[in-house]
C-alpha positions in Angstrom: -114.2 -244.8 88.5 -114.7 -246.9 85.4 -115.6 -246.3 81.8 -116.9 -249.3 80.0 -118.4 -250.6 76.7 -121.1 -253.2 77.0 -122.1 -255.2 74.0 -125.8 -255.9 74.1 -127.6 -259.0 72.7 -129.0 -257.0 69.8 -125.3 -256.1 68.9 -125.6 -252.5 69.9 -122.8 -251.0 72.1 -123.5 -249.1 75.3 -120.8 -246.9 76.7 -121.1 -245.6 80.3 -119.1 -244.8 83.4 -119.6 -245.8 87.1 -117.8 -245.8 90.4 -119.2 -249.3 91.2 -118.7 -251.6 88.2 -120.2 -254.7 89.8 -123.4 -253.0 90.8 -123.7 -251.3 87.4 -123.2 -254.5 85.4 -125.7 -256.2 87.6 -128.2 -253.5 86.8 -127.5 -253.8 83.0 -127.8 -257.6 83.0 -131.1 -257.4 85.0 -132.5 -254.9 82.4 -132.7 -252.2 85.1 -130.1 -249.7 83.7 -131.3 -246.8 81.6 -130.8 -246.9 77.9 -129.7 -250.5 77.7 -131.9 -252.3 75.2 -131.9 -256.1 75.6 -128.8 -256.1 77.9 -126.1 -258.8 77.4 -124.9 -261.3 79.9 -121.3 -261.6 80.9 -120.4 -258.1 81.7 -118.6 -255.3 80.0 -116.8 -255.9 76.7 -114.1 -253.4 77.6 -113.2 -251.5 80.8 -110.9 -248.8 81.9 -110.2 -247.5 85.4 -109.6 -243.9 86.4 -108.6 -242.0 89.5 -111.4 -239.4 89.2 -115.0 -239.3 88.1 -114.2 -236.5 85.7 -111.5 -238.6 83.9 -114.0 -241.4 83.5 -116.7 -239.0 82.2 -114.3 -237.5 79.7 -113.3 -240.9 78.4 -117.0 -241.9 78.1 -117.6 -238.7 76.1 -114.7 -239.4 73.8 -115.8 -243.0 73.2 -119.4 -242.0 72.4 -118.0 -239.9 69.6 -116.0 -242.8 68.1 -117.2 -244.9 65.2 -118.6 -248.3 65.9 -115.6 -249.8 64.2 -113.2 -247.9 66.5 -115.2 -248.9 69.6 -115.0 -252.6 68.6 -111.2 -252.2 68.3 -111.0 -250.4 71.6 
């Protein structure tokens, strides 16, 4: 279970969680992932791994409530 921040080509930041990071990044880079405008290439900007889905989801929630500046320093 992973929480990640993806920096898109348009400089927006997308935060998500997944249990299959390779598949999820592939979907983002192909433009097939939901809510990812103009996806970047090269994968996640930052990544954390967790034992449970619930932990990853809690971290995603916390990151989504951070400022952009805080996310960039994450």
